[in-house]
Structures are given as structure tokens and as C-alpha cells.
N, C-alpha and C positions, 0 to 999 in steps of 0.2 A: 504493500499499500504506499501511497505518497505521504510525506510527512504531514501535509496539509490536511488530508483525509483523516489521518490518525489523530491529529490535533482536534479537529471538530468532532470526531466520534468520542474521544476523550471528555470533551465539553459536553456532549450530549449525556454520556453516562453519568458525570457529575451532576448535571441538572436534574436526571431522574433520580439521583440518590438524594439530593437536595430537597426535592418535592416529597419523596417518601418519608424521609426522616423528620422533616419540618411537620408534616401531616400527623405523624405518630406523636411528636412532641406537643403539637397543639391540642391533640385529643387528650393527652395526659395533662396538660395545664389546665384544660376546661374542666376535666375530672377532679383536679385538686383545687378548684378555684376558692374554695373555702378554706384552705390549708396552707401553712407556711411553705409547703412544697411547691406551690404554685410558681414562688420566685425561681426556684431551681429550673423548672421546666421552661419558664419563659426566658431566663438567662441562657439556657441551652439553645433555644431557638435563634437567639441573637448571635451566639457563638457559632452555630452552623451556617447562618447566613454570612458571617464575616469569613469563615473558611472557604465557603463557596466562591465568594467574590475574589478572594486572593488567589485560589486556585485558577480560576478563569483569567485573572489578571496575569498570572504567571504564564499561561498558555498563549494569550494573544497580545499582551503588552500594550493595550488600549483600554483605558479607563471607561470611556464612553460606552464602548461595547460590553464591557464587563458590567457595568451599571444597568444597561438595557437588559441583559440577559437575567441579571438578578432580578429586575423589576418583573420581567416576563414570568420567570419562575414563582415569584411571590403571588402574581396574580393567578397563576395556575393553582398554587397551594390554597389560595382563599376561595378560588371557584370549587376545589375539591371539598372544602369544608362546607361551603354553601350548598352545593348540589348533591354530594354523597351523603354529607351529614357528619356527625360527630359521633364516636362510639359513646353509647349511654351505658352506664353501669353504676355498680355501687362498690366502694371500698369498704371491706369489713375488717 
């Protein structure tokens, strides 16, 4: 494969990982919304967002493209929460 193709494939895989991990962390944060553990899961979401942006920036060396891709993934993540829904359950 060409290096450019490999680079965009890696960005695509990172984007899928970001969306899935952030979706799971959002569900956990909503599940613990009345607990101090909410802070842990919310901070983890911010940490994952920062790691994704940094990885994409390392691959393409363009802050604008990295920010646009992060925003697009964030919109997909919010759409998943809105349309698919959140996991409902009780912590016992």
C-alpha cells in the first residue's frame, strides 16, 4: 500500500476507536451522573479526545484538518447517543 493510503487508513481506524470509546465513556458518565465517579468518566472523555486529536495531528501535520476530523467524530458520537440511545441500567 502507498504511505498516503496507510496514513488515511490509520486515521480512519483511530476515528472508529475514538467514537466507540467515547460512546462507552459517555454511557458510563450518564449512568454515574449522581455519583462522584461522573468526574472520572467525563475527564476520561476529554483525555480520549485529546489523544485522538494529537494522533491525527501527528499523522497529517495540519491543525485545521485534525480539528475538523475531531469535530466530525464528536458529531457522530453525539448522534450515536441521540439516535441509538444510552445504556440504561442500575448500579447495585
